[in-house]
C-alpha positions as CSV (number, residue, x, y, z in Angstrom):
1,X,100.4,103.5,97.7
2,X,103.8,102.2,97.8
3,X,104.8,99.3,100.2
4,X,108.3,100.4,100.9
5,X,110.4,103.6,100.6
6,X,112.3,104.1,97.2
7,X,115.1,101.8,97.4
8,X,118.6,102.7,96.5
9,X,119.8,101.2,93.2
10,X,123.3,100.9,91.6
11,X,123.9,102.9,88.5
12,X,122.5,101.4,85.2
13,X,126.0,100.8,83.9
14,X,127.1,99.0,86.6
15,X,123.9,96.8,86.7
16,X,124.3,96.1,82.8
17,X,127.9,95.2,83.3
18,X,127.0,92.7,86.1
19,X,124.4,91.2,84.1
20,X,126.4,90.9,81.1
21,X,129.1,89.1,82.9
22,X,126.5,86.6,84.5
23,X,125.1,85.9,81.0
24,X,128.6,85.3,79.4
25,X,129.3,82.9,82.4
26,X,126.0,81.1,81.9
27,X,126.3,80.3,78.3
28,X,127.8,77.0,78.8
29,X,125.8,76.0,81.9
30,X,122.2,76.3,80.6
31,X,121.2,78.9,83.5
32,X,118.5,81.6,82.9
33,X,119.6,84.9,84.4
34,X,117.0,86.9,86.0
35,X,117.7,90.5,86.1
36,X,115.9,92.3,89.2
37,X,115.6,95.9,89.9
38,X,113.7,98.2,92.2
39,X,114.6,101.2,89.8
40,X,111.4,102.8,88.3
41,X,112.9,102.1,85.0
42,X,114.8,99.2,83.7
43,X,116.4,100.9,80.5
44,X,119.3,98.9,79.4
45,X,118.7,95.8,81.3
46,X,116.9,93.9,78.6
47,X,119.9,94.8,76.4
48,X,122.4,93.3,78.9
49,X,121.2,90.0,77.7
50,X,119.1,88.8,80.8
51,X,116.8,85.9,79.9
52,X,114.1,87.4,82.2
53,X,113.6,90.8,83.8
54,X,112.2,91.2,87.4
55,X,110.9,94.8,87.8
56,X,110.1,94.9,91.4
57,X,108.6,98.4,91.9
58,X,105.8,98.9,89.5
59,X,102.8,100.4,91.0
60,X,99.8,99.5,89.1
61,X,98.7,97.0,86.5
62,X,99.0,100.0,83.8
63,X,102.7,100.4,84.8
64,X,103.1,96.6,84.3
65,X,101.5,97.0,81.0
66,X,103.6,99.9,80.1
67,X,106.8,98.2,81.1
68,X,105.8,95.1,79.2
69,X,105.7,96.8,75.9
70,X,108.7,98.8,76.4
71,X,111.1,95.9,77.0
72,X,112.2,93.2,74.6
73,X,112.7,90.3,77.2
74,X,110.3,88.2,79.3
75,X,109.0,89.5,82.5
76,X,108.8,88.0,86.1
77,X,105.6,88.8,88.1
78,X,105.9,88.8,91.9
79,X,102.5,88.0,93.1
80,X,102.1,88.9,96.8
81,X,98.6,88.6,98.3
82,X,97.9,91.8,100.1
83,X,100.9,93.6,98.4
84,X,100.2,93.4,94.7
85,X,97.1,92.9,92.4
86,X,96.8,89.0,91.9
87,X,96.4,88.7,88.1
88,X,95.1,85.6,86.2
89,X,97.6,83.8,84.3
90,X,95.9,84.9,81.1
91,X,96.4,88.5,82.0
92,X,100.1,88.2,83.1
93,X,101.0,86.6,79.8
94,X,99.2,89.4,78.1
95,X,101.3,91.9,80.1
96,X,104.6,90.3,78.9
97,X,105.0,87.9,82.0
98,X,106.4,84.5,81.3
99,X,107.4,83.7,85.0
100,X,105.1,84.4,88.0
101,X,106.2,83.7,91.5
102,X,103.8,83.5,94.5
103,X,106.3,83.6,97.5
104,X,104.0,84.4,100.4
105,X,101.0,82.1,99.4
106,X,102.0,79.2,101.5
107,X,102.8,80.9,104.8
108,X,100.0,83.3,104.5
109,X,97.6,80.1,103.9
110,X,99.3,78.5,106.9
111,X,99.0,81.5,108.8
112,X,95.2,81.7,108.2
113,X,94.8,78.1,109.1
114,X,96.6,78.6,112.2
115,X,94.5,81.2,113.2
116,X,91.4,79.4,112.5
117,X,92.2,76.3,114.4
118,X,93.6,78.5,117.5
119,X,90.4,80.5,117.6
120,X,88.5,77.4,117.8
121,X,90.7,76.2,120.6
122,X,90.4,79.6,122.5
123,X,86.7,79.6,121.8
124,X,85.6,76.1,122.5
125,X,88.6,74.6,124.3
126,X,89.0,71.7,121.9
127,X,89.3,70.7,118.2
128,X,86.5,68.1,118.7
129,X,84.0,69.9,116.4
130,X,86.5,71.7,114.2
131,X,85.3,72.1,110.7
132,X,88.4,73.2,109.1
133,X,90.8,70.8,107.4
134,X,93.1,69.2,109.8
135,X,95.5,66.3,109.3
136,X,95.3,63.3,111.7
137,X,98.8,62.8,113.4
138,X,99.3,59.6,111.5
139,X,98.5,61.1,108.1
140,X,101.0,63.9,108.7
141,X,103.9,61.7,110.0
142,X,106.5,60.9,107.6
């Protein structure tokens, strides 16, 4: 099941041109160029010279594997708890991924902790017997 409707994407020629200009501009700076696309294919993006490809809309591990074998550039994996299958580092490397990002992990974990402590307050009226991890005020003050 897709998370979002199929996004509009720029024509491949335009995307390749933009990436090529970025690559040329970055040569003297040492930047890595990550080419991101929501297109179902990335034909041509690897030839544009990007250092890393970020193919956002793959729908399965099998599709990620197919993309990894078709492209001649390292891939970036977007690991989103509840949105994409979370794969081990070993599996991601086997699929051609050299970079993985976990953009929601921190705030999803913080949200779960907030829910737990506020449920404690609602149910018991205090955090006196709270068993979850909680910093003391002095430990958290910087």
